[in-house]
N, C-alpha and C positions, 0 to 999 in steps of 0.2 A: 504494500499499499504505500502510495507517495505520500508525502508530507502534506500536500495541499488536500488530498482526499482525507488524510486522518484530520486536519483541521475542520473540513466541511462536515465530516462524521460527527466529530465532537460537537460542533456549533449546533447541528441538528438534535443531538441529544440533550444539550443544555437548553434548547428552546423548548423541546417536548416536556423536560422537568419543569421549566418556568410555566408553561401552561398548565401543569398539573397543581402547581402550589395554590392559586387561588381557590380551586376546588376543593383542596385539602383544608383549606382554612375556613370554609363554609360547612354549615350544618342544615340539614333539612329536617324540620319539625313538623310531624303530622298531627293535626288537630282533628278529631273526630265529631262527627255529627249523627245522631240517630233521632228521626223526627218523620212526620207524615209528608211524603212527596208525591204521592198518589191518593187517589179518592177525594172525598169532599172536604178534607182539611189540607189538601195539597198546597193551596195558596198561602194559608198560615204557615205551613212548614217552609215555603220558600222564603217567605219574608224574614223569618228568624234566621235562616240559613244565610241568606243575603247581607243581613246585618253583620254576621260573623265574617262573611268573606269580605265585606267592604272595609272592615278593620284589617284584615289579613293582607289585602291588596295595598293599603296604605303602609303598614309596616314594611313589607316587601320592597317598597319603593324608598324607604327611609335608610337603607344600609343598617338596618336594627342588629345589634349585637349583644351577646350575652358571653360574659367572661372573656372578652377580647376576640371573640370568634364570630363572623357574621351569620346570622340564622335567617334562612327563608322558611316560611310557614306554607304547609299545603294542607288544606282542607279536604277530609276524606268523608264523604256523606253517603249515608246508607238509609233507605226508605224503611220505616218501621210500621208504615200504614196506621199510625195512632195506636198500635197495639203492643201493650207492655211485654207480651211473651216475646214479639219480634224485637223489641228494644233490648232485650236481654241476650237474644243471640247477636245481635249487631254489635253490642257492647264487647262481648267476648271477641268477636271478630276483628273489632278495632283495636283493642288492646293487644291482643296475642298476635294477629297478623300484620297490622300496620303500626304497632308500637307507639299508639297515641297516648301520651301522659296526660291528655285533657279529652274530654268527651262532653259535648254540649247536647241537651235533650230539652225540647220545647213542651214538654206534657207532664204533669205529676205522677201518673202511671208509669210512665218509662223511667222516671226519675227514682221511684220507688224500686223498679226492677233492677235498675244499676246499683242502688246503694245495698243490694244483697251480697255484691262482691267486690265494689270498687275500693274499700277499705284494704281488703286481702290483696288485691292486684296493685295497690298504689297507684290509682288513676284519679285524677280531679274531676268531679261532676259539675259542670256548669249548668245549673237547673233553672230553666226559664218557666217557673211557675211561682205563684203568690200563695199557694196552700201552706198554712203554717206548719204542718207536720213534716214537710220535706226537710226543716232544719231542725225537728224535735225528735229526732230518732237516734241521736248520738252518733252520727256519721262524721267521721273525721277528715273527709275529703270532698265536701260539698260547698259549694258557693250558690245561694239563691240569688237570682239576678234582679227580680222585681220587688217591690216592698211587700211584705207580707200583708195579705188583703184585710187582715184583721184591723190594722191601722185604720182603714177607711170607715169601718162601720158606725161606730159612736158618733164621729163627726157628720156622717152622711144622715144620719138618724136626727141628729140635733137640728140641722139645717132645716130638713124637710119638714119636721114636726113643728118647728117655730113658725115656718112660713105658712104651712097648709092646715095643720090640725093633726089630731092624735090616733085617727083610724087608718089602719094599714091592710092592704090586699098583698098577699104573696102571690105573684104571677109569673115568677122565673121559670126558668127550664128545669127539668127534671134529671139532668145528667148529674154525675158524682159531684163535679166541681161547683154546680149551682146548689146541690144540697148542703154543701159545706157551708157557702155563703148563708144561705138560708137559715142554717142551725146556729149563725151567729147573730143574724139580723133580728130573728124573733125575740129572743131574750133581751137583746139590746132595745128594741123598741117598747116592749113591756116595762123593762127597768126605768125607761125615761117617763114612764107614765101613759104610755099609748095603749092601744087595743088591737089585736090582730081580728080584723073583721071577716077576712077571707083567706083561705089557705088552698091555692089552686095552681100548683105547678103544672106546666105544659111541655109536651115533647117538641120543643123548638127544631129539633133535627129532623123530624119526621112530619112537618106539616108547614103549610104556607098560609093556612087560613085558621085565625085564632079566635073567629068570632065568638063561637060557643063558650070557650074557656074565658075570654075577656068579659062577656056579658055575664058569665057567673060571678066573676070577681067585682064588677061593678054594681051588681044587685045588692051587694053590702053596704053600698054608699061610702066608698074609702075616700079619705083626703089625699093620700099618697099610695102609690104603686110600687112594689119592688119588682123590677123586671131584669132580666139578663140572660144572655147566652151568646151565641155569635151575634155579630153586629146586624147581619140582615133580618134574621127572624126576630130580633129585638125591636128594631125599626118598625116591623110589621105590627107587632104587638102594640107599640106605642100609637101607631097611626090608626089602628081599630080602636083602640081606646079613646081617642081624640073623635073618630067618626062617631062613636057612640055617645058622646056628650061629656066625657071625662075631663075636668077642669083643673084638677090637682097636680101634684109634683110626682116626679120619679125618682126612685133610687136606682141607679143603673148600675150593675155588677160590672167589675172592670174588664171582663171578657169583651163587653161591647162597647165600641168607641162612638162617641157622639158625632164625631164628622163623618163616619160611616153610616150613621143612622140617619143624618140630615137629609140626604137625597131621597130617602125612602118615604120619609115623613112630610118632606117638600120644603121646610126651612126649619131654623132653629126656633122660630116663633112656635111652632107646633111641639116643640120640646121645653116649652116655658116651664120653669120650676125644675128641671131635671138637674141631678148632680151626678158626676162620673169622673173617671180619670181625664186628664188633660191630653187631648190629641197633639201630637207632634206638630201638625201644620198649623196648630193655633198657638204655640209656645212662644212667647215674645222675647225670650232671652236671645241675646246676640250669638252666643255660642252654638245655640240649636239652630237659629237661622242660617248661620254660616255653614254648618253641617247639612242642613237641608239642602243648600244651594249646590254643595259638592255632590250630594246624592243624586239630585235631579241632573247634574251633568251627566253622571253615569247611567242613570236610568231615566231618560226623559219620559214625562208624562205619567210617571209612577210615583205617587205621593207614599213617602215612608210612614210607618206607624211605630208606635213603641216596640213592636215586635223587632224591628230592625234597629232602631236607635239604642234600645237597652243591650242587646246582644253585641252591638258595636262597642258599647262602653266595656262590657264584661270581657271581651277579648282583649281590650287595650290594657285593662286592669291585669289580666292573666299575663300578658307579655311582659309588662313592667314587673310583675312579681318574680317572674322567671330571671330578669335582668337583677334584680336585687338579690335573689337566692344564689344567683351564679349558677344556675342549672336549668335545662329545658326537660329533664327526664324525671327527676325527683319530685313526685306530687305533693308529697308530705312538705318538702322544703320550700315549694312554691305556695302551697296553701298557707304556710306560716308567713308569709310575706305578703299577703293580700291586703291586710290592713294597712301596712306601710304604703302600699303602692297605691291604695285608694286615696290616702292623703297627699301623696306626691303626684298624683296624676293631673296633668295639665287641665285647666278647666274647659278647655276647647274639645276636650276627650271625655270629659265626665258629664255625659248628657243627663245621666240619671240623678245628678247631684248626690251622689254618695258621700258620707263623710266617716262611715265606719263600717267594719263587719264584725259581728259578735262571734262568740266562742263557737257557736253552733253552725257558721257559716251565713247567717242572716244578715242582709245588707241594710243599711238605715240612711236616711239622708233628709233634706229639706223638701218633702214631698208637695207638689203643687197639684191641684186639681181643678175642675171646671164645673161651673154653673151656668144655667141659662137664666138670664134676666132681662127683661124689656125686650125679649126676642134675640138677644145677643149673647154669645158664648163671653164668659168671663173668667180670667184666670185667678186663682185664690189660693193662698196657703192652706194646707190642711189644718195646721194648727189653729188657724184663725176662722174656720168655717164654723158656722152655728152660734158665733159669739154675739 
């Protein structure tokens, strides 16, 4: 071999080695997702998944590093059809085959299924449910993303009772989540001096005509109705109540969104006296408005809901906790840093207004909700509602 060929060969070898170095200094971290991506709840599942992906896309564009090493996130999404049995199978696949240190699930049944083994497998559950029980089971690797819905009940009761009167009709959905809400609303209403005059839950997921059920509830002459399930049927219940002459207020379960009910009932005026969670599109904070603008650039014509914004924040918190813990794989260490990550998270990324996470994994913060007054939606702090 001539000297020139040796030099050329060495140069090629060095170039190949140099090309490999950046790859060696990078780490691909897979984030798991198990949720409904087919069937009637597919859009809900897609909304939660896209919120997660939106955060991942931003992180990947930011040269995000953990322990001095560049990290690229990759979301592995599996369809569980809203079936907890499928969630349990998906979770095992995600952790054992895809090596995901973190798995997000957007329904309580799936979350409970994951909690049967995630402590043992050292995997962090990001649980998008406001069911209080998800953080009352002693699980050491759970973060509950939305507020515990029990925080809404007493303020919602106080606001509607003060404005409309003491007679309440229960007319919510009959699925398990709605039953848990009802189980808290009824005693809270009675403890505040009110009376349950009708208890008539309905099958929101199997009907589009609620005339009979709404008529039965209104026959008891309520001042307030407790309603809620998915947004579309909840809107139909409210519309049929107004069509039948009901002029009182609505306590709206957090699953339903007032802005998604609006086109069904015709206007916010038709929801006068309603109280519910604050729609993202109606949030006046500068940080949320800036995030919505970025979202709309990526998804033109598709308005984001809290399913997207809260899961975006949860992923941002989790990534920062990895950075603080110096690991992308040890879920125990990552979970231990979530509280510090929440406090250090830039306001532009903390769309949920988190200020802490408790020992059981429940998040807390300055919750803002919405009421409809004078035909317009009004933003108000939960702590000030009903005063």
